[in-house]
C-alpha positions as CSV (number, residue, x, y, z in Angstrom):
1,M,-17.0,13.6,7.6
2,H,-18.1,12.0,4.4
3,E,-14.5,11.5,3.2
4,M,-14.4,8.3,5.2
5,G,-17.4,6.9,3.3
6,I,-15.8,7.9,0.0
7,A,-12.4,6.3,1.1
8,L,-14.2,3.1,1.8
9,E,-15.9,3.1,-1.6
10,I,-12.5,3.7,-3.3
11,I,-11.1,0.7,-1.4
12,D,-14.0,-1.5,-2.5
13,I,-13.8,-0.4,-6.1
14,A,-10.0,-0.7,-6.3
15,E,-9.9,-4.2,-4.6
16,S,-12.6,-5.5,-6.9
17,S,-11.0,-4.0,-10.0
18,V,-7.6,-5.5,-9.4
19,A,-8.3,-8.6,-7.3
20,S,-6.8,-11.0,-9.8
21,R,-3.6,-9.0,-10.2
22,L,-3.0,-8.6,-6.4
23,K,-1.6,-12.1,-6.3
24,E,1.3,-10.9,-8.4
25,G,1.6,-7.3,-7.1
26,Q,0.7,-4.6,-4.7
27,V,-1.3,-1.4,-5.4
28,E,1.1,1.5,-5.1
29,R,-1.0,4.4,-6.1
30,I,-4.6,5.2,-7.0
31,F,-5.1,8.2,-9.3
32,L,-8.2,10.3,-8.7
33,K,-9.9,13.2,-10.3
34,I,-11.9,15.3,-7.8
35,G,-13.8,18.4,-8.9
36,K,-13.7,21.6,-6.8
37,L,-17.5,21.4,-6.4
38,S,-17.4,17.8,-5.0
39,A,-17.3,19.1,-1.5
40,L,-14.3,16.9,-0.7
41,V,-11.2,18.0,1.2
42,P,-8.3,16.2,-0.5
43,E,-6.2,16.1,2.7
44,S,-9.1,14.6,4.7
45,L,-9.7,12.0,2.0
46,E,-6.0,11.0,2.0
47,F,-6.1,10.7,5.8
48,C,-9.3,8.6,5.8
49,F,-8.0,6.4,2.9
50,E,-4.8,5.7,4.7
51,A,-6.6,4.7,7.9
52,A,-9.3,2.6,6.2
53,A,-6.8,0.8,3.9
54,S,-4.3,-0.1,6.7
55,K,-5.8,-3.6,7.2
56,T,-6.7,-4.3,3.6
57,S,-4.8,-5.4,0.5
58,L,-4.3,-1.7,-0.3
59,A,-2.3,-1.0,2.9
60,G,0.5,1.4,2.0
61,A,-1.1,2.6,-1.3
62,K,-1.3,6.3,-1.8
63,L,-3.9,8.5,-3.4
64,V,-2.7,10.9,-6.1
65,I,-5.4,13.5,-6.4
66,E,-5.9,15.8,-9.4
67,E,-8.2,18.7,-8.6
68,V,-10.5,19.5,-11.5
69,P,-11.4,23.2,-11.8
70,V,-14.9,24.5,-12.2
71,I,-15.5,25.3,-15.8
72,G,-18.6,27.2,-16.9
73,R,-20.2,27.7,-20.3
74,C,-22.7,30.5,-21.0
75,E,-25.9,29.2,-22.6
76,A,-26.4,32.6,-24.2
77,C,-23.1,33.3,-25.9
78,N,-21.3,30.0,-25.6
79,S,-18.3,31.5,-23.9
80,Q,-16.4,29.2,-21.6
81,W,-14.1,30.0,-18.6
82,T,-12.8,28.8,-15.3
83,I,-15.0,29.9,-12.4
84,T,-12.9,30.9,-9.5
85,Q,-15.4,32.9,-7.4
86,P,-18.9,32.0,-6.3
87,V,-20.4,34.3,-9.0
88,F,-22.1,32.4,-11.8
89,I,-22.4,35.2,-14.4
90,C,-20.9,35.1,-17.8
91,Q,-17.7,37.1,-17.9
92,K,-18.4,38.1,-21.6
93,C,-22.1,38.9,-21.9
94,K,-23.2,39.0,-18.2
95,S,-25.9,36.4,-18.7
96,G,-26.9,34.3,-15.7
97,S,-27.7,31.3,-17.9
98,I,-24.6,29.3,-17.0
99,K,-24.0,25.6,-17.3
100,V,-21.3,24.0,-15.2
101,I,-19.4,21.6,-17.5
102,S,-16.7,20.4,-15.1
103,G,-15.8,20.6,-11.4
104,R,-18.2,17.9,-10.0
105,E,-16.0,14.9,-10.9
106,L,-15.1,12.1,-8.5
107,E,-13.4,9.5,-10.6
108,I,-10.8,6.8,-10.2
109,E,-8.6,7.6,-13.2
110,S,-6.2,4.6,-12.8
111,I,-4.6,2.2,-10.4
112,E,-0.9,1.6,-10.4
113,I,0.3,-1.9,-9.3
114,I,3.9,-2.9,-8.7
115,E,5.1,-6.5,-9.0
116,K,6.0,-8.2,-5.7
117,E,9.7,-9.2,-5.5
118,D,10.2,-12.9,-4.6
């Protein structure tokens, strides 16, 4: 399950990105963009993140995952569409010269921190 490795990387990146702010607050949510072609199962990633983060400064933080659709563009006619089936042929001109322009993403979009109450 490579979701655990990804979850650990998200924790490392988030902790190093907000280390100075964690004295004043707690990470509440981490917003991710995950492409449909990334081979990640969002539910598995959430489970692994929760388990891995439980003994870190991110304990209790939640992942908010936006799944990015697979978008293709035809190199022949420049048509663009959402690919929903494993058929990579232009819907307009039937060319097989397709470029995938989205759907492979794995990005931390933002990190939400709430202030600690004294």
